[in-house]
C-alpha positions in Angstrom: 73.8 78.2 94.3 74.8 74.5 93.9 78.1 73.6 95.5 79.9 70.4 94.8 82.3 68.5 97.1 85.9 69.2 96.9 88.2 66.2 96.3 91.0 65.5 98.7 93.7 66.7 96.2 92.1 70.2 96.1 91.9 70.2 99.9 95.6 69.4 100.2 96.4 72.1 97.6 94.3 74.6 99.6 96.1 73.6 102.9 99.5 74.1 101.2 98.3 77.6 100.1 97.2 78.4 103.6 100.5 77.3 105.0 102.4 79.4 102.4 100.1 82.4 103.2 100.8 82.0 106.9 104.5 82.1 106.3 104.4 85.3 104.3 104.8 88.6 106.1 101.6 90.6 106.2 103.2 93.6 104.4 103.1 91.7 101.2 99.5 90.6 101.7 97.0 92.2 99.3 94.5 92.5 102.2 94.6 95.3 104.6 94.1 95.1 108.3 96.0 91.9 109.0 98.7 92.5 111.5 102.0 90.7 111.8 102.7 88.6 114.8 103.8 90.6 117.8 107.0 90.0 119.8 105.0 88.6 122.7 104.1 85.6 120.7 106.5 82.7 121.0 108.7 82.1 118.0 108.3 78.9 116.1 110.9 76.6 114.7 111.8 77.1 111.0 109.6 75.0 108.8 107.0 74.4 111.5 103.6 75.8 111.0 101.0 76.1 113.8 97.7 74.9 112.4 95.6 77.1 114.8 97.5 80.2 113.5 97.0 79.2 109.9 93.3 78.6 110.4 92.9 81.9 112.3 94.8 83.8 109.6 92.6 82.2 106.9 89.4 83.0 108.7 90.6 86.6 109.2 91.3 86.9 105.5 87.8 85.6 104.6 86.3 88.1 107.1 88.4 90.9 105.7 87.3 90.1 102.1 83.6 90.2 103.2 84.1 93.5 105.1 85.8 94.9 102.0 83.0 93.8 99.7 80.4 95.2 102.0 82.2 98.6 102.2 82.5 98.7 98.4 78.8 98.0 98.1 77.9 100.7 100.6 80.2 103.2 98.8 78.6 102.4 95.5 75.1 102.7 96.9 75.9 106.1 98.4 77.0 107.3 94.9 80.8 107.3 95.2 82.2 107.9 91.7 85.4 106.1 92.6 83.7 102.8 93.0 82.3 101.0 89.9 79.7 98.3 89.8 82.2 95.8 88.4 84.4 96.4 91.4 81.5 95.8 93.8 80.5 92.6 91.9 84.0 91.2 91.8 84.6 91.9 95.5 81.3 90.3 96.3 82.1 87.2 94.3 85.6 86.9 95.8 84.1 87.1 99.3 81.5 84.5 98.4 84.1 82.1 96.9 86.4 82.4 99.9 83.5 81.8 102.2 82.4 78.7 100.2 85.9 77.4 100.2 86.2 77.9 104.0 82.9 76.1 104.5 84.1 73.1 102.4 87.4 73.0 104.4 85.4 73.1 107.6 83.1 70.3 106.4 86.1 68.2 105.5 87.8 68.8 108.8 84.6 67.8 110.7 84.3 64.7 108.6 87.9 63.7 109.3 87.4 64.4 113.0 84.3 62.2 113.1 86.2 59.4 111.2 89.0 59.6 113.8 86.6 59.5 116.7 84.8 56.4 115.2 88.0 54.5 114.9 88.4 51.5 117.3 91.5 51.6 119.4 
């Protein structure tokens, strides 16, 4: 599968979506298994988003989509009548696309880090 580089405008749009997703309560999330922050975590100021939490949440969502796709595939292979082949294929493609997007974001972050480290002070 050939992947092309994502331009910076698309990266910025993805980061905005990640920030928006991190601010939504998990009850409205279409993915199951993602828990809301507990009371032991420190509250953040309104409008401020912790990058580490957004990144962790995004990676958890990618993982959950892959687990969901694998579970649907196993159910279909075992002969479950409730799972259609199209559901399995769509879930697999969603998981693949989310993984590829995550890899592109990671590559862009590593590149930005290397650029910053190579700057002369």
